[in-house]
TIKE-966341 format. One line per 8 residues: number of its first residue (from 1); their letters; for each residue x, y, z of N, C-alpha, C. Coordinates in pm, whole numbers. Atoms other than C-alpha are relative to their C-alpha. Layout:
residues N
NUM	A	X:Y:Z:X:Y:Z:X:Y:Z ~ ...
end
This chain:
residues 145
1	MSQRGIYL	85:-117:0:0:0:0:90:123:0 ~ -79:-123:10:126:347:-84:-13:83:128 ~ 3:-91:-115:199:615:174:-130:79:2 ~ 126:-75:8:-98:813:49:-119:-88:39 ~ 106:93:-36:-323:507:81:-7:-23:151 ~ -5:17:-146:-210:453:439:-56:124:69 ~ 49:-124:-59:-276:819:519:-152:10:-11 ~ 145:-8:20:-627:807:368:-74:-97:91
9	LQDSVARA	63:99:-85:-711:489:556:4:45:147 ~ -12:-45:-138:-580:625:886:-89:120:26 ~ 82:-119:-17:-757:957:835:-148:-37:6 ~ 140:42:2:-1090:790:749:-39:-72:128 ~ 27:75:-123:-1072:554:1045:-2:94:120 ~ -5:-94:-113:-973:832:1287:-123:89:1 ~ 118:-88:8:-1255:1057:1164:-125:-77:41 ~ 117:81:-36:-1511:776:1195:-3:-25:151
17	CRNIRGSY	-6:23:-145:-1393:701:1549:-37:126:79 ~ 34:-125:-69:-1423:1067:1650:-149:29:-6 ~ 144:-22:15:-1785:1067:1527:-84:-90:90 ~ 73:89:-90:-1882:786:1765:-11:69:135 ~ 22:-67:-129:-2035:950:2070:-59:-95:103 ~ 56:100:-90:-2195:641:2219:54:-137:-34 ~ -58:132:21:-2001:316:2251:-30:-82:125 ~ 44:79:-114:-2139:40:2470:32:-147:-23
25	FGMLQGRW	-23:144:4:-2050:-318:2552:-123:-66:60 ~ 117:69:-52:-2340:-555:2599:15:-150:-9 ~ 9:146:4:-2415:-917:2666:-146:-36:-25 ~ 134:44:36:-2722:-1053:2489:-27:-132:71 ~ 38:118:-76:-2893:-1305:2717:112:-49:93 ~ -110:41:-86:-2576:-1309:2929:93:-100:-68 ~ -73:105:71:-2424:-1528:2659:82:51:-118 ~ -67:-45:122:-2332:-1337:2343:45:144:15
33	PLHLLMDE	-49:-138:-12:-2107:-1029:2356:-38:83:-122 ~ 38:-93:106:-2214:-727:2153:73:132:22 ~ -50:-137:-8:-2057:-391:2075:-104:85:-69 ~ 108:-84:51:-2323:-126:2029:52:142:-14 ~ -48:-135:28:-2249:211:1872:-117:91:-35 ~ 101:-100:35:-2456:528:1843:71:129:-36 ~ -55:-130:33:-2397:868:1691:3:92:122 ~ 12:-83:-121:-2505:1028:2020:0:-91:122
41	PLPRAAFE	6:82:-120:-2469:905:2377:-145:-30:39 ~ 132:30:-52:-2764:737:2542:-47:114:88 ~ 49:-114:-78:-2987:1004:2699:-16:-34:149 ~ 10:19:-145:-2965:1038:3077:-146:-17:41 ~ 141:2:-37:-3343:1095:3094:-63:-139:-14 ~ 57:134:22:-3410:739:2968:42:-99:108 ~ -58:97:-91:-3210:579:3247:-6:44:146 ~ 23:-33:-141:-3360:692:3576:15:-126:85
49	QDSISCKV	-11:128:-69:-3362:323:3670:103:-86:-73 ~ -103:87:59:-3116:41:3602:-57:-108:-92 ~ 63:97:88:-3368:-171:3413:-107:73:-81 ~ 88:-75:90:-3553:-33:3110:-81:-100:-84 ~ 88:84:80:-3853:-199:2945:7:46:-147 ~ -19:-32:142:-3800:-216:2567:-74:-97:-89 ~ 43:94:102:-3922:-372:2250:114:-13:-100 ~ -105:28:98:-3702:-525:1982:-60:13:-138
57	LGNESGEL	44:-19:138:-3749:-404:1626:114:-43:-92 ~ -107:42:90:-3561:-533:1325:-46:-11:-143 ~ 29:20:141:-3541:-603:958:62:-130:-46 ~ -47:130:48:-3459:-901:739:151:-8:-20 ~ -147:9:9:-3089:-806:718:64:-29:135 ~ -55:33:-131:-3051:-888:1086:40:122:81 ~ -29:-121:-77:-3018:-526:1197:-114:20:98 ~ 101:-10:-105:-3200:-499:1528:26:121:86
65	RFVPMHGR	-19:-110:-92:-3259:-227:1780:-95:-15:118 ~ 81:-11:-120:-3382:-201:2133:-47:144:6 ~ 56:-135:-16:-3616:98:2173:-86:-4:126 ~ 81:0:-122:-3797:208:2490:-145:-36:-30 ~ 139:43:14:-4141:63:2540:-93:121:-10 ~ 85:-119:-1:-4287:410:2599:73:116:-67 ~ -59:-115:67:-4230:729:2406:12:-24:-149 ~ -18:9:144:-4142:796:2047:119:86:-41
73	PGDEEWFE	-115:-79:45:-3859:946:1838:-23:149:25 ~ 8:-142:-31:-3787:1303:1944:-24:27:147 ~ 18:-16:-144:-3883:1248:2308:136:3:69 ~ -124:-15:-76:-3617:1333:2565:61:-134:41 ~ -51:129:-46:-3589:972:2680:5:-107:-110 ~ -1:96:111:-3603:810:2335:143:-39:-38 ~ -127:47:56:-3315:599:2205:-28:-118:-91 ~ 3:119:85:-3257:340:1938:141:-58:6
81	LEFSLPPL	-131:62:-19:-2972:113:2038:11:-117:-96 ~ -9:98:107:-2876:-81:1728:110:-102:27 ~ -100:105:-13:-2691:-409:1720:-20:-102:-110 ~ 8:110:96:-2616:-696:1487:-2:-130:78 ~ 12:128:-68:-2700:-1048:1580:129:-80:-6 ~ -108:98:10:-2433:-1300:1669:-38:-101:-110 ~ 30:87:116:-2404:-1540:1369:-96:-116:30 ~ 87:114:-32:-2571:-1837:1542:-145:44:14
89	VAELVEQN	135:-51:-20:-2874:-1633:1645:-55:56:-133 ~ 43:-54:130:-2887:-1460:1304:-52:-111:-90 ~ 45:114:79:-2920:-1800:1138:-142:-42:39 ~ 133:40:-48:-3221:-1886:1355:-107:95:-50 ~ 98:-100:46:-3397:-1562:1262:-15:-8:-151 ~ 4:2:147:-3304:-1581:893:-79:-119:-53 ~ 71:119:45:-3440:-1934:860:-151:17:9 ~ 143:-15:-25:-3779:-1816:984:-54:137:-37
97	WNDPIAVA	38:-139:20:-3796:-1459:852:-140:17:-60 ~ 132:-14:64:-4110:-1519:642:-116:-46:88 ~ 102:44:-95:-4296:-1656:945:6:89:123 ~ -7:-96:-111:-4366:-1365:1184:-15:-64:138 ~ 18:65:-130:-4477:-1600:1462:129:-72:40 ~ -127:66:-31:-4153:-1801:1439:107:102:38 ~ -96:-106:-34:-3950:-1478:1443:-29:51:141 ~ 36:-46:-134:-4143:-1361:1750:41:-104:105
105	AAKQRHFS	-42:106:-93:-4077:-1698:1917:151:3:20 ~ -146:-11:-12:-3705:-1659:1841:36:119:88 ~ -24:-116:-86:-3716:-1312:1998:-26:-37:145 ~ 35:38:-137:-3884:-1463:2302:112:-82:63 ~ -107:85:-53:-3604:-1719:2341:136:69:7 ~ -137:-50:12:-3300:-1514:2237:19:150:20 ~ -12:-145:-13:-3377:-1143:2292:-70:51:125 ~ 68:-43:-122:-3502:-1118:2647:64:124:60
113	YIDLSGVI	-68:-115:-62:-3238:-871:2761:141:16:-54 ~ -141:-31:21:-2907:-703:2702:48:69:127 ~ -67:-71:-108:-2688:-616:2997:101:91:-66 ~ -76:-103:71:-2520:-294:2888:90:75:96 ~ -95:-77:-80:-2213:-115:3020:54:114:-85 ~ -53:-115:71:-2102:233:2925:-26:127:78 ~ 19:-130:-65:-2106:601:3012:-135:57:-42 ~ 133:-58:23:-2459:740:3045:-12:119:93
121	GGIRRNIR	11:-120:-81:-2503:1096:3163:127:32:77 ~ -129:-30:-63:-2132:1125:3245:42:-100:108 ~ -30:99:-103:-2139:821:3476:7:-138:-65 ~ -8:137:50:-2019:469:3395:-106:-81:71 ~ 113:74:-57:-2324:250:3442:-11:-138:-62 ~ 41:132:48:-2439:-107:3407:-152:-2:9 ~ 145:-1:3:-2800:-129:3301:-50:-123:-75 ~ 60:112:72:-3037:-390:3166:-114:54:-86
129	LERNRDWL	109:-28:92:-3255:-343:2860:-79:-130:-11 ~ 82:121:0:-3539:-593:2898:-109:11:-105 ~ 109:4:95:-3769:-691:2620:-129:-16:78 ~ 127:2:-70:-4120:-624:2740:-78:-126:-37 ~ 67:128:26:-4291:-964:2773:-144:20:-46 ~ 139:-23:36:-4643:-824:2750:-14:42:-145 ~ 3:-46:138:-4566:-651:2421:10:-118:-95 ~ -18:114:88:-4443:-974:2261:-119:-95:11
137	HRYLEWRS	115:88:-19:-4728:-1176:2410:-121:54:-78 ~ 112:-60:73:-4987:-930:2270:20:-16:-152 ~ -30:15:142:-4811:-944:1931:-31:-142:-46 ~ 23:139:38:-4823:-1325:1924:-150:-32:-3 ~ 144:22:0:-5192:-1326:2017:-64:64:-123 ~ 54:-70:115:-5267:-1070:1747:29:-76:-129 ~ -40:70:123:-5075:-1269:1480:-71:-134:-15 ~ 59:133:10:-5246:-1597:1565:-146:3:-44
145	F	140:-8:46:-5591:-1468:1463:-6:4:-150
end
C-alpha cells in the first residue's frame, strides 16, 4: 500500500472514530457479547432506573434495535440502540424470517435482555434493557388470529 493510501485509511478511520459518541458493551442473554455504537450518547433521561422496558425491532438483514417501550422518536428519553446479531442467532432468525410467529418466538427465546455497560449521563453505568414480555405476548396473540 502506498503512503498516500495509508494516510487516507488512517484519516478515514480516525474521523469515523471521533464521530462515535456512544459506545457500549453488551451481553445478549448473558451469553453473546455485543458492541453497540450510536452517533449520540444514550440520553440520561431514559435511564432513571437500572432496568428499562424495551421492544425489539428489526429487519430481514438482521439489523436490530432495542427501543424504549414508551415514548417515540424526538422524546427526551427516546433511544434506538442498534446491534447486529451474533451469527448463530442470526441463522435462527433468517431461517424463519417469512414466518412472523416463528420470528417472535425466536425473539422470546434469544432477545429477552441485554446487559449494557457504558457512560450514560457522564457516569459509567451497568443497566439492563429488557424486552417487554407483554408486548411480545400481545403481538403473538394478534398474529395468531
